[in-house]
N, C-alpha and C positions, 0 to 999 in steps of 0.2 A: 504494500500500500504506500501511498504518498501521504505523509503526515505534514501538516502545515502549521507550525507554531505561529504565534502572533507576529505580524510584520510591522516593523517600525515605519517603513515607507509605504504610504497608501497606494493602492492600485486604482487609478482614477479613470472613470468611464469617459469614453471618447478620446482617450490618449493611447499612444502606441508604446509597446514594450518589447524588448528583447528578452525572451524567456529561455532559460537553460536549466537542465537537471541531469545529474549523473546517476549511475548505478551506485548503490551503497558500497562504500569503500572502493569505488571505481570499478566494480565488477562488471563484466559484460551484461548488457540487458537484451542483446540480440545474439542468438547463436546460429540461427538458420534463416534462410530467405523468408520462410513462411512466418517467422516471428516479426520481421520488418513489415510484411504485408498486413498481418493482423493489427499491428500497432497503427498503421496508416488508416485501416478501416475504422479502428476505434476512435482515433481523434477526429476523423472526418464526421463520424456519426455523432459523437458526443459534444461537438461544438454547437449543436442545435438544442434549443430549449424545449421543443415539443417533438417527441419521437413517436413515429407511427407504429413501431413494433419493437420487440426486444432485440438487443444487439445479437444475441445468439441466433435469431432467425435471420437478421440482416446478413450475417456472415455466410449463410448458406445460399444466398441469392447468386445468380449469375453476375458477371461483371457488368453487363448491360443493364440489368435490373438495379444493381447498386448505383450505377451512374445516373439512372433515371431518378432515383430517390435523392441523390446528392444534388442534381440539377433542380429538383423541386425545392430543396432546402435553399438553394441560391435564390430562387424566385421569391420565396416567402420571407427571407431576410430576418429570421427570428433566431439570431445567434447569441451565444454567450460571448463569443469573440469572432472577429473576422481574421482569418489566417492570411497573412501577406506572403510569408515565405517560411520554409521549414527545411530541416536537414536531420537525418538520423545517422548517428555514428555508432560503432560497436558498443561503447559504454556510456553514451550520453545522447541528448537530443537538443536541438535548437528550434525555437519558434520566433517569428516576428509577427506580432498580433496587434490588433486594435480591440480594446475592451469595449463592448457595445452595451452591456448591462452591468449594473452595480454588482460587484463580487463575481463578475463573469470569468475572469482569469482563474481565480481559485476554484470555481465550480467546474470549469472546463478541464483543468488539470486533475482535479480530484476524481471526476467521473471516468475519464479515459485512463488515467493512471491506475486507479484501483481495478478497473476491468482488465487491463493488460497484466497487472501484477498477479491477479488471480489465475489468469491463463498461464503465465510463465511459471509460477510456482507449482501449479498442478502438473504441467507438462514435464518439468524437469525435477519434480519431487523435492522442491526446496521449501524452506520455511523462513519466516522473518521478512524484513523490509527489503524490497527490491531497489528502491530509489533512496537518494539522500533525504534527510529529514525536511529540508526546505528547498524549494526551487528558487533559482536566482532570477531577479527581474530588474532590468535597467530601463528607465523611462527614456523614450526618444524625444528629443527637444526640438529638432529642426528637420527640414526636408533633406538637407545634406546628410545628416546623421542617419536618417531612414535609408537612404541609398547605400551608404557605406556599411551599415549593419546587414542589409540584404546581401551585399557582396561578400562580406565576411562569412555569413552563414552558408552561402552557396559554394564558397571556395573550401569549406572545411574538409571534404573528402580528399581534396588534392593536397592541401597544406598538412593534413594529418596522415598522408601516405596510405589512405584507404584505397585510392586509385593511383595508378602509376603515371598517367599522362592526361593531357587536356582533353583528348578525344574521349577517354573513359569518363572524365568528369562531366562532360556535356550530356552523357546518357546515363549517368548514375541514377538508378531507379528509386532511390530512397531519399530524394530531395526534390524540391519544387523547381529546380533549374530546368529540367526537360519541359515542364509545363510552361515556363517562361519563354521557351524557344518554339512553342507550338501555338496553334490557333485555338486550343481548347481552354476552357475555364471550368474545371471540375472542382478543384479544391481552393485555389488561391484567388484572392482579390488583387490580381497582379497589376491592374491598371493604375493603381496608386503609385507603383514604381515605374511601369513602362510609360505612363503619361508624361514623365519627365525626360523622355528620350524621343527622338524623331522616328525611331523604328526599333523593333526587337533586336535587330542586328547591332544597333548602337549600344544597347544594354549589354549584349554579349561581349562587345569590345570592352566596355567598361569593366566587366567581370574579369575577362581573360588577361587584360593588360596588367592586372595586379597579381596574377596567380603566383608567379615565381617569387615576387617580393614577399607575399604573405607566407609562402612556404619557408622562405629563408628566415623570416621573423620567428616562425614556429620552431625552426631548428635552433636558433639562438636561445629561445626561451627554455627549451629542453636542456641545452648545455649549461645554462645558468643554474637550473634546478638541480642538475647532477653534480655541479662543482661544490 
């Protein structure tokens, strides 16, 4: 489960936040591809305040049926949060979200986090907390910061050496980057980012031009922590 002690910094409705949480003691929270897929299903589903069926039944639907429900959610716009960008890594996850209802971020993370933790602990016969005791939240203050955080999130698989090269980053299936490069809008409210560029190609350039620099910064950080 995700336990959430009292937070000194309030999470304000209609503001943007970079959200991150790790596995307890940095343990892996994903072991197989199906774990990533279920996690995505869970957060897509539980971002919505009114759910038409149990998540266990939603999981059993075909991809097209799931997408139909997710599109209907987009049309109804009854979210705890709007997801702007996301990325799943082996032992942590990132979200860039806009809170749309009071207490929305906490409810969103509690609902999908607890659902996923139950699945994971049952599947791998584990006990105890899967995630850190408190998720981290940084408030986004400017449009420029919003862009740079989206880039940081999308570059995580490359800077963290989960993928080896740029080509693999662009098709990494457990982040929102491929959705940004496509014409679909199933999960992310990407126009808030893409609207600041003349085309998706320009956003792609904005992302990839920083890739090697961010990877090098990550290398320096690891070296400093090891010294």
